[in-house]
C-alpha positions as CSV (number, residue, x, y, z in Angstrom):
1,X,0.0,0.0,0.0
2,X,2.8,2.4,0.9
3,X,4.6,1.5,-2.3
4,X,1.5,2.4,-4.3
5,X,1.2,5.7,-2.5
6,X,4.8,6.6,-3.3
7,X,4.2,5.9,-7.0
8,X,1.2,8.1,-7.0
9,X,3.1,10.9,-5.4
10,X,6.0,10.6,-7.9
11,X,3.5,10.8,-10.8
12,X,1.8,13.8,-9.3
13,X,5.1,15.7,-8.9
14,X,6.0,14.9,-12.5
15,X,2.7,16.3,-13.7
16,X,3.2,19.5,-11.7
17,X,6.7,20.0,-13.2
18,X,5.4,19.5,-16.7
19,X,2.8,22.2,-16.2
20,X,5.2,24.9,-14.7
21,X,7.2,25.6,-17.9
22,X,4.0,26.1,-19.8
23,X,2.8,28.6,-17.2
24,X,6.0,30.5,-17.2
25,X,6.0,30.9,-21.0
26,X,2.4,32.1,-20.8
27,X,3.4,34.8,-18.3
28,X,6.3,36.1,-20.6
29,X,3.8,37.0,-23.3
30,X,3.0,40.2,-21.5
31,X,6.6,41.5,-21.7
32,X,7.8,44.1,-24.5
33,X,8.9,42.6,-27.7
34,X,12.7,42.8,-28.6
35,X,13.8,45.4,-31.2
36,X,15.5,44.2,-34.4
37,X,19.1,45.3,-35.1
38,X,19.3,48.2,-37.7
39,X,22.5,48.6,-39.7
40,X,24.0,52.2,-39.6
41,X,24.9,52.0,-43.3
42,X,23.6,50.3,-46.4
43,X,25.4,49.5,-49.6
44,X,23.2,48.9,-52.6
45,X,25.9,47.3,-54.9
46,X,28.8,46.1,-52.8
47,X,31.8,45.0,-55.0
48,X,35.0,43.5,-53.7
49,X,38.2,44.4,-55.4
50,X,39.0,40.7,-55.7
51,X,35.8,40.2,-57.9
52,X,36.0,43.0,-60.4
53,X,34.1,43.0,-63.7
54,X,35.2,40.6,-66.4
55,X,35.2,42.1,-69.8
56,X,34.4,39.8,-72.7
57,X,34.8,41.2,-76.2
58,X,33.7,39.9,-79.5
59,X,36.3,38.9,-82.1
60,X,35.3,41.9,-84.2
61,X,35.8,44.2,-81.1
62,X,39.3,42.9,-80.4
63,X,40.3,43.6,-84.0
64,X,38.7,47.0,-84.1
65,X,40.4,48.1,-80.8
66,X,43.8,46.9,-82.0
67,X,44.6,45.4,-78.6
68,X,48.2,44.4,-78.1
69,X,49.5,42.3,-75.2
70,X,52.8,41.4,-73.5
71,X,54.0,38.9,-70.9
72,X,55.0,40.0,-67.4
73,X,58.5,38.8,-66.8
74,X,61.5,39.0,-64.5
75,X,64.3,41.2,-65.8
76,X,67.3,43.1,-64.7
77,X,66.1,46.6,-63.7
78,X,68.2,49.7,-62.9
79,X,67.4,50.7,-59.3
80,X,66.8,54.3,-58.3
81,X,66.4,56.1,-54.9
82,X,64.4,59.3,-54.6
83,X,65.8,62.5,-52.9
84,X,64.4,65.9,-52.2
85,X,66.0,68.5,-54.5
86,X,66.1,72.2,-55.1
87,X,66.2,74.0,-58.4
88,X,68.7,76.9,-58.3
89,X,70.1,79.4,-60.8
90,X,73.5,78.7,-62.3
91,X,76.5,80.9,-61.6
92,X,76.3,84.0,-63.8
93,X,72.6,83.5,-64.7
94,X,71.6,86.6,-62.6
95,X,73.3,89.9,-63.4
96,X,72.9,93.1,-61.3
97,X,73.3,96.2,-63.5
98,X,74.8,99.3,-61.7
99,X,75.0,102.9,-62.6
100,X,78.3,103.8,-64.4
101,X,78.0,107.4,-63.3
102,X,76.0,109.6,-61.0
103,X,72.9,111.0,-62.5
104,X,69.1,111.0,-62.8
105,X,67.0,108.1,-63.9
106,X,64.4,108.5,-66.7
107,X,62.2,106.2,-68.7
108,X,62.7,105.4,-72.4
109,X,60.5,107.4,-74.7
110,X,57.4,105.5,-75.8
111,X,58.2,102.6,-73.5
112,X,56.9,101.7,-70.0
113,X,59.4,101.6,-67.2
114,X,60.6,98.1,-66.4
115,X,58.8,96.1,-63.7
116,X,59.8,92.9,-61.8
117,X,58.6,89.8,-63.7
118,X,58.9,91.5,-67.1
119,X,60.6,89.4,-69.8
120,X,63.3,91.3,-71.7
121,X,65.7,90.6,-74.5
122,X,69.5,91.1,-74.4
123,X,70.6,94.5,-75.6
124,X,67.1,96.1,-75.1
125,X,67.3,99.6,-73.4
126,X,65.3,99.4,-70.2
127,X,66.0,103.0,-68.9
128,X,68.1,106.1,-69.4
129,X,70.6,107.8,-67.1
130,X,71.3,111.5,-67.5
131,X,74.7,112.1,-65.8
132,X,74.9,115.0,-63.4
133,X,72.3,117.3,-65.0
134,X,68.6,117.3,-64.5
135,X,66.4,116.9,-67.6
136,X,65.4,120.6,-67.4
137,X,69.0,122.0,-67.8
138,X,71.5,121.5,-70.6
139,X,74.4,123.9,-69.7
140,X,77.0,123.0,-67.1
141,X,77.7,125.5,-64.3
142,X,81.3,125.9,-63.0
143,X,80.6,123.6,-60.1
144,X,79.1,121.0,-62.5
145,X,82.1,121.4,-64.8
146,X,84.3,120.2,-61.9
147,X,82.0,117.2,-61.3
148,X,82.0,116.7,-65.1
149,X,85.8,116.4,-65.0
150,X,85.7,113.9,-62.2
151,X,83.0,112.0,-64.1
152,X,85.2,112.0,-67.2
153,X,88.2,110.6,-65.2
154,X,85.9,108.0,-63.6
155,X,84.6,107.0,-67.1
156,X,88.2,106.7,-68.4
157,X,89.1,104.4,-65.5
158,X,85.9,102.4,-66.0
159,X,86.8,101.9,-69.7
160,X,90.3,100.7,-68.7
161,X,88.9,98.3,-66.1
162,X,86.2,97.0,-68.5
163,X,88.9,96.4,-71.2
164,X,91.1,94.6,-68.7
165,X,88.2,92.4,-67.6
166,X,87.4,91.5,-71.2
167,X,91.0,90.6,-71.9
168,X,91.2,88.5,-68.8
169,X,87.9,86.7,-69.7
170,X,89.2,86.1,-73.2
171,X,92.4,84.4,-71.9
172,X,90.3,82.2,-69.6
173,X,88.1,81.2,-72.5
174,X,91.1,80.3,-74.6
175,X,92.6,78.3,-71.7
176,X,89.4,76.5,-71.1
177,X,89.0,75.6,-74.8
178,X,92.6,74.2,-74.9
179,X,91.9,72.1,-71.7
180,X,88.7,70.8,-73.4
181,X,90.5,69.9,-76.6
182,X,93.2,68.1,-74.5
183,X,90.6,66.2,-72.5
184,X,88.8,65.1,-75.7
185,X,92.0,64.0,-77.3
186,X,93.0,62.0,-74.2
187,X,89.6,60.3,-74.1
188,X,89.8,59.5,-77.8
189,X,93.3,57.9,-77.2
190,X,91.8,55.9,-74.3
191,X,94.0,57.8,-71.8
192,X,91.4,60.1,-70.3
193,X,88.0,59.9,-68.8
194,X,84.6,61.2,-69.7
195,X,84.4,63.0,-66.4
196,X,87.4,65.1,-67.3
197,X,85.7,66.1,-70.6
198,X,82.5,67.1,-68.7
199,X,84.5,69.2,-66.3
200,X,86.4,70.9,-69.1
201,X,83.1,71.6,-70.9
202,X,81.6,73.2,-67.8
203,X,84.7,75.3,-67.2
204,X,84.5,76.5,-70.8
205,X,80.9,77.4,-70.5
206,X,81.5,79.4,-67.3
207,X,84.4,81.2,-69.0
208,X,82.3,82.1,-72.0
209,X,79.5,83.5,-69.8
210,X,82.0,85.6,-67.9
211,X,83.3,86.9,-71.2
212,X,79.8,87.8,-72.4
213,X,79.2,89.7,-69.2
214,X,82.5,91.5,-69.5
215,X,81.9,92.5,-73.1
216,X,78.4,93.7,-72.2
217,X,79.8,95.9,-69.4
218,X,82.5,97.3,-71.8
219,X,79.9,98.0,-74.4
220,X,77.9,99.9,-71.8
221,X,80.9,102.0,-70.7
222,X,82.0,102.7,-74.3
223,X,78.5,104.0,-75.0
224,X,78.9,106.9,-72.6
225,X,79.3,110.2,-74.5
226,X,80.5,113.4,-72.8
227,X,80.4,116.6,-74.8
228,X,82.6,118.9,-72.8
229,X,82.9,121.7,-75.4
230,X,79.2,122.2,-75.8
231,X,78.7,121.9,-72.1
232,X,75.9,119.3,-72.5
233,X,75.6,115.6,-71.6
234,X,73.6,113.0,-73.6
235,X,71.5,110.5,-71.7
236,X,73.1,107.1,-71.3
237,X,71.0,104.1,-72.4
238,X,71.1,101.3,-69.9
239,X,70.4,98.0,-71.8
240,X,69.7,94.5,-70.4
241,X,72.9,92.5,-70.4
242,X,71.1,89.2,-71.2
243,X,67.7,87.8,-72.1
244,X,65.5,86.8,-69.2
245,X,63.2,88.2,-66.5
246,X,63.6,91.4,-64.6
247,X,64.1,90.0,-61.1
248,X,64.3,93.3,-59.1
249,X,64.2,97.0,-59.9
250,X,65.8,99.4,-57.3
251,X,65.1,102.8,-59.0
252,X,62.2,104.8,-60.3
253,X,62.1,107.7,-62.9
254,X,63.4,111.0,-61.6
255,X,65.5,109.5,-58.8
256,X,69.1,110.9,-58.4
257,X,71.5,108.1,-57.8
258,X,75.2,107.8,-57.1
259,X,77.8,106.1,-59.3
260,X,77.8,102.3,-58.7
261,X,74.3,102.2,-57.3
262,X,72.4,99.1,-58.3
263,X,69.7,99.8,-60.9
264,X,68.0,96.4,-61.7
265,X,68.7,92.7,-61.8
266,X,68.0,90.3,-64.7
267,X,68.0,86.5,-64.5
268,X,68.1,83.9,-67.3
269,X,66.3,80.8,-66.3
270,X,66.6,78.9,-69.6
271,X,69.2,76.6,-68.0
272,X,68.9,75.7,-64.3
273,X,70.7,73.5,-61.9
274,X,69.2,70.8,-59.7
275,X,70.9,70.6,-56.3
276,X,70.4,67.3,-54.6
277,X,71.6,67.0,-50.9
278,X,72.7,63.4,-50.4
279,X,73.5,61.8,-47.1
280,X,77.2,60.9,-47.0
281,X,76.4,57.3,-46.2
282,X,74.6,56.9,-49.5
283,X,77.4,58.2,-51.7
284,X,79.1,54.8,-52.2
285,X,75.8,53.3,-53.3
286,X,75.0,55.8,-55.9
287,X,76.2,55.9,-59.5
288,X,76.6,59.7,-59.9
289,X,77.8,59.4,-63.6
290,X,74.2,58.5,-64.7
291,X,71.4,60.8,-65.4
292,X,68.7,61.5,-62.8
293,X,64.9,61.4,-63.2
294,X,63.1,64.6,-62.1
295,X,59.5,64.2,-60.9
296,X,57.1,66.2,-58.6
297,X,57.4,65.7,-54.9
298,X,54.9,62.9,-54.9
299,X,57.5,60.8,-56.6
300,X,55.1,59.3,-59.2
301,X,56.5,58.7,-62.7
302,X,54.8,60.2,-65.7
303,X,55.5,61.0,-69.3
304,X,56.2,64.6,-68.3
305,X,59.3,63.6,-66.2
306,X,62.7,64.8,-67.3
307,X,66.1,63.1,-67.3
308,X,68.9,65.5,-66.3
309,X,72.7,65.0,-66.8
310,X,75.3,65.4,-64.1
311,X,77.0,68.8,-63.9
312,X,80.7,69.1,-63.2
313,X,80.7,71.8,-60.5
314,X,82.8,72.5,-57.4
315,X,81.6,70.3,-54.5
316,X,79.4,71.8,-51.7
317,X,78.1,70.3,-48.5
318,X,75.9,70.8,-45.5
319,X,78.0,69.9,-42.5
320,X,75.1,70.0,-39.9
321,X,73.0,67.6,-42.0
322,X,76.0,65.3,-42.9
323,X,75.1,65.7,-46.6
324,X,76.9,66.6,-49.8
325,X,75.3,68.4,-52.8
326,X,75.1,66.7,-56.1
327,X,74.3,68.9,-59.2
328,X,72.5,68.2,-62.4
329,X,71.8,70.4,-65.5
330,X,68.1,71.1,-66.1
331,X,67.1,72.6,-69.5
332,X,64.2,74.9,-69.0
333,X,63.5,76.4,-72.4
334,X,59.7,76.0,-71.8
335,X,60.0,77.9,-68.5
336,X,58.2,75.0,-66.7
337,X,60.4,75.2,-63.6
338,X,61.2,78.1,-61.4
339,X,64.3,78.9,-59.3
340,X,63.7,77.8,-55.7
341,X,61.2,75.1,-56.7
342,X,61.2,71.8,-54.8
343,X,61.3,68.5,-56.8
344,X,62.1,64.9,-56.4
345,X,65.3,63.6,-58.0
346,X,65.6,59.8,-58.5
347,X,69.3,58.9,-58.5
348,X,70.6,55.7,-60.0
349,X,72.0,53.0,-57.7
350,X,75.0,50.9,-58.5
351,X,74.3,47.4,-59.9
352,X,71.0,46.0,-60.9
353,X,68.6,43.3,-59.6
354,X,66.0,40.8,-60.9
355,X,62.5,42.4,-60.6
356,X,59.0,41.5,-61.8
357,X,58.5,44.0,-64.7
358,X,55.9,44.8,-67.3
359,X,55.7,47.4,-70.1
360,X,55.0,50.9,-68.7
361,X,52.5,51.4,-71.5
362,X,50.3,48.8,-69.8
363,X,49.7,50.8,-66.6
364,X,46.7,53.1,-66.4
365,X,45.9,55.4,-63.5
366,X,42.5,56.2,-61.9
367,X,41.4,59.6,-60.5
368,X,42.9,58.7,-57.1
369,X,46.3,57.8,-58.4
370,X,45.8,54.0,-58.3
371,X,47.7,52.0,-60.8
372,X,45.9,49.2,-62.8
373,X,46.5,46.8,-65.7
374,X,44.2,44.6,-67.7
375,X,45.1,40.9,-67.5
376,X,44.2,38.7,-70.5
377,X,42.4,35.5,-69.3
378,X,41.5,34.2,-72.7
379,X,41.7,35.5,-76.2
380,X,38.6,37.7,-75.7
381,X,38.4,37.9,-71.9
382,X,40.1,40.6,-69.7
383,X,40.1,41.4,-66.0
384,X,41.4,44.6,-64.4
385,X,44.1,44.1,-61.7
386,X,45.7,46.6,-59.3
387,X,49.5,46.8,-59.3
388,X,52.1,48.8,-57.3
389,X,54.8,50.2,-59.6
390,X,58.1,50.9,-57.8
391,X,60.0,52.7,-60.5
392,X,60.4,53.0,-64.3
393,X,63.4,52.0,-66.3
394,X,63.0,53.1,-69.9
395,X,59.9,51.4,-71.3
396,X,59.6,48.9,-68.4
397,X,58.1,49.4,-64.9
398,X,59.2,47.4,-61.9
399,X,56.2,46.0,-60.0
400,X,56.4,45.5,-56.2
401,X,53.1,43.6,-55.9
402,X,49.9,42.8,-57.7
403,X,50.9,40.5,-60.6
404,X,53.0,37.4,-61.2
405,X,55.5,36.6,-64.0
406,X,54.0,34.9,-67.0
407,X,50.8,36.9,-66.8
408,X,49.7,38.4,-70.1
409,X,48.6,42.1,-69.9
410,X,47.2,44.6,-72.4
411,X,49.9,47.2,-73.6
412,X,47.8,49.0,-76.3
413,X,44.1,49.6,-75.9
414,X,43.9,49.6,-72.0
415,X,42.1,52.9,-72.0
416,X,39.5,51.6,-74.4
417,X,39.0,48.6,-72.1
418,X,38.5,51.0,-69.2
419,X,35.8,52.8,-71.2
420,X,34.1,49.5,-72.0
421,X,34.2,48.5,-68.3
422,X,32.8,51.8,-66.9
423,X,30.4,52.5,-69.7
424,X,31.7,55.7,-71.3
425,X,33.0,54.0,-74.5
426,X,31.0,53.3,-77.6
């Protein structure tokens, strides 16, 4: 009997436990419903860079576009290293014109007075100098006759000095030309070096520029005319000694100036120098006999980059920075560069190394500066791939990452494929 009662109690407890969960769930129905998670942003057409569009052309389209391809390969590439550089004026490219005599400044008839930034030609008269007398008077007084005699003596001395400077510059030009001929003859006989020829050429160019400046000064002094018997003085024409830009102007019309006072400065920026400060620890790694590539400060290569040749100049250095200056000659006939401008100079390193390379013509750039190529999967199927170009050597570009050797890429017609992919081509 007791056993039966225990079984009944156990069954009753089991029934109660089976009812409790149901009751509990029924009570939770009165609680607030949970809120769904809302994303803070929504992308309508998400596209991963690893799954870019595949372009499939017809056989007629491939022929019409004239697509050409090449294989990515490993090849020996000339290595370069970028440095910050300054564009500076060469020695003798800026000339300060001074007054040969004391007098009054006046403008040239039917010509505006020169202003900074104005481009002038060599030999063009920029202003006039009326010695000693004001423009309103033409007869010398006794006191002015004394000053006239002093001016005449100073003019004679100036002519003697100018003639001596011209003779000295002529001798230097002759000596520099003889040194250049000797260096070229030694190089032809395999007994000299190309560097000696370059240095002799630079010295000859400097001597010729000095001779031109001396001759211009002599011509200016010889052009002074003093008419003592008539008691009058003719205005002295002050021409520009070289073609270039008026850099500064220190006088204005009607100003009375002393002899030797600076009048204006003219600079010629058709040929500039690129000064590259190089850390002394890098000198042994650089091949300074090779040309350097000049780019903007971002260091990106483009078709507008220039290759400049080394200039044989006296060495300069920056002791506090432990750097030495390396110079290159920059032709600037188009006036695209300005003195004082900052650029990046890519100097050639000694030796070469094996590098994954592809034709530079295969690389296209997007609006953000990203670099891409079109990989050929099949004869009519192409996929755009991102690459990272390290540097450019001639017609080949060294690739750091993004593509493997043996891959075939489009070298001609990549822009047309981009138009097909993005929908702006017909």
